[in-house]
C-alpha positions as CSV (number, residue, x, y, z in Angstrom):
1,M,1.8,-21.6,15.9
2,E,5.0,-22.8,14.3
3,P,7.0,-20.2,12.3
4,E,7.6,-22.5,9.4
5,K,3.9,-23.2,9.0
6,V,3.1,-19.5,9.2
7,K,5.8,-18.7,6.6
8,H,4.4,-21.4,4.3
9,L,0.9,-20.0,4.6
10,F,1.9,-16.4,4.0
11,S,4.0,-17.4,1.0
12,H,1.1,-19.3,-0.4
13,W,-1.3,-16.3,0.1
14,L,1.3,-14.0,-1.6
15,E,1.7,-16.3,-4.6
16,H,-2.0,-16.7,-4.9
17,S,-2.6,-13.0,-4.7
18,R,0.0,-12.2,-7.3
19,E,-1.6,-14.7,-9.7
20,H,-5.0,-13.0,-9.3
21,T,-3.5,-9.5,-9.6
22,A,-1.9,-10.4,-12.9
23,K,-5.3,-11.6,-14.2
24,Y,-6.9,-8.4,-13.1
25,E,-4.3,-6.5,-15.0
26,E,-4.7,-8.7,-18.1
27,W,-8.4,-8.1,-18.1
28,A,-8.0,-4.4,-17.6
29,E,-6.1,-4.3,-20.9
30,K,-8.7,-6.5,-22.7
31,L,-11.5,-4.2,-21.5
32,E,-9.7,-0.9,-22.2
33,E,-11.4,0.0,-25.5
34,E,-14.9,-1.2,-24.8
35,K,-15.2,-0.5,-21.1
36,P,-12.6,2.1,-20.1
37,E,-14.3,2.9,-16.9
38,V,-14.2,-0.8,-15.9
39,A,-10.6,-1.1,-16.9
40,K,-9.8,2.0,-14.8
41,L,-11.4,0.4,-11.7
42,L,-9.6,-2.9,-12.3
43,R,-6.3,-1.0,-12.5
44,E,-7.1,0.7,-9.2
45,A,-7.9,-2.7,-7.7
46,V,-4.5,-3.9,-8.9
47,E,-2.8,-1.0,-7.1
48,K,-4.6,-1.9,-3.9
49,F,-3.8,-5.6,-4.2
50,R,-0.1,-4.8,-4.7
51,E,-0.2,-2.7,-1.6
52,G,-1.6,-5.7,0.3
53,E,1.0,-7.9,-1.2
54,K,3.7,-5.6,0.1
55,L,2.2,-5.8,3.6
56,L,2.2,-9.6,3.3
57,E,5.8,-9.5,2.3
58,E,6.6,-7.4,5.4
59,A,4.7,-9.7,7.6
60,L,6.5,-12.7,6.1
61,K,9.8,-11.2,6.9
62,M,8.8,-10.7,10.5
63,V,7.7,-14.3,11.2
């Protein structure tokens, strides 16, 4: 597969993931008072997604 195509794909995935991660964080804040247990889980998910984003960034650098 062409490196430029792979770079474009990884960049797209990374951008898309960051957009979703920001929304999860936003919703965690909105739910904090009424559903703190849900907000906590969303924040944990945000941490995991950010870990995945770091791995995508590393992979992108290696292509």
